[in-house]
C-alpha positions as CSV (number, residue, x, y, z in Angstrom):
1,M,-18.3,23.2,-31.4
2,N,-20.4,24.9,-28.9
3,K,-19.5,25.8,-25.3
4,S,-21.2,22.7,-23.7
5,T,-19.2,20.3,-25.8
6,I,-15.9,22.1,-24.9
7,W,-16.9,22.0,-21.2
8,S,-17.8,18.3,-21.5
9,I,-14.4,17.5,-23.0
10,L,-12.6,19.5,-20.3
11,G,-14.7,17.8,-17.6
12,V,-13.7,14.4,-19.0
13,I,-10.0,15.3,-19.0
14,V,-10.1,16.7,-15.5
15,A,-12.0,13.6,-14.3
16,I,-9.3,11.3,-15.8
17,V,-6.5,13.3,-14.2
18,I,-8.2,13.2,-10.8
19,A,-9.0,9.5,-11.1
20,W,-5.3,8.8,-12.2
21,F,-4.1,10.7,-9.0
22,L,-6.5,8.9,-6.7
23,V,-5.6,5.4,-8.1
24,N,-1.9,6.2,-7.7
25,V,-2.6,7.2,-4.1
26,L,-4.7,4.1,-3.5
27,F,-2.1,1.8,-4.9
28,S,0.7,3.5,-2.8
29,V,-1.4,3.0,0.3
30,L,-2.1,-0.6,-0.5
31,A,1.5,-1.3,-1.3
32,F,2.5,0.2,2.1
33,V,0.0,-1.8,4.0
34,F,1.1,-5.0,2.2
35,K,4.7,-4.3,3.0
36,L,3.8,-3.5,6.6
37,L,1.9,-6.8,6.9
38,I,4.9,-8.8,5.5
39,V,7.3,-7.0,7.9
40,A,5.0,-7.9,10.8
41,V,4.9,-11.6,9.9
42,V,8.7,-11.8,9.3
43,A,9.3,-9.9,12.6
44,A,7.0,-12.3,14.5
45,V,8.8,-15.4,13.0
46,V,12.2,-14.0,13.9
47,Y,11.1,-13.1,17.4
48,F,9.8,-16.5,18.1
49,A,12.8,-18.2,16.5
50,L,15.2,-16.1,18.7
51,R,13.0,-16.7,21.8
52,A,13.2,-20.5,21.2
53,L,16.9,-20.3,20.5
54,F,17.7,-18.4,23.7
55,A,15.2,-20.6,25.8
56,R,17.1,-23.7,24.6
57,D,20.5,-22.1,25.6
58,R,19.2,-21.5,29.2
59,E,18.2,-25.1,29.6
60,V,21.7,-26.4,28.9
C-alpha cells in the first residue's frame, strides 16, 4: 500500500465520523423543533379550553 491509499482510507474514516456527528446533531435539532411544535399546539388548545371554561363561568 502506498501513502495515497492510506490517506484515502483515513479520509473516508474521518468523513464518516464527521457525517455521523452532523447527522446526530441534525436529528437532535429536528426532534427538539418537533417537540416544541407539539408543545405549542397543546398549549394553545389548553389555553383556549381554559378561556372558554372561565368565560362560561362568568356568564352564569
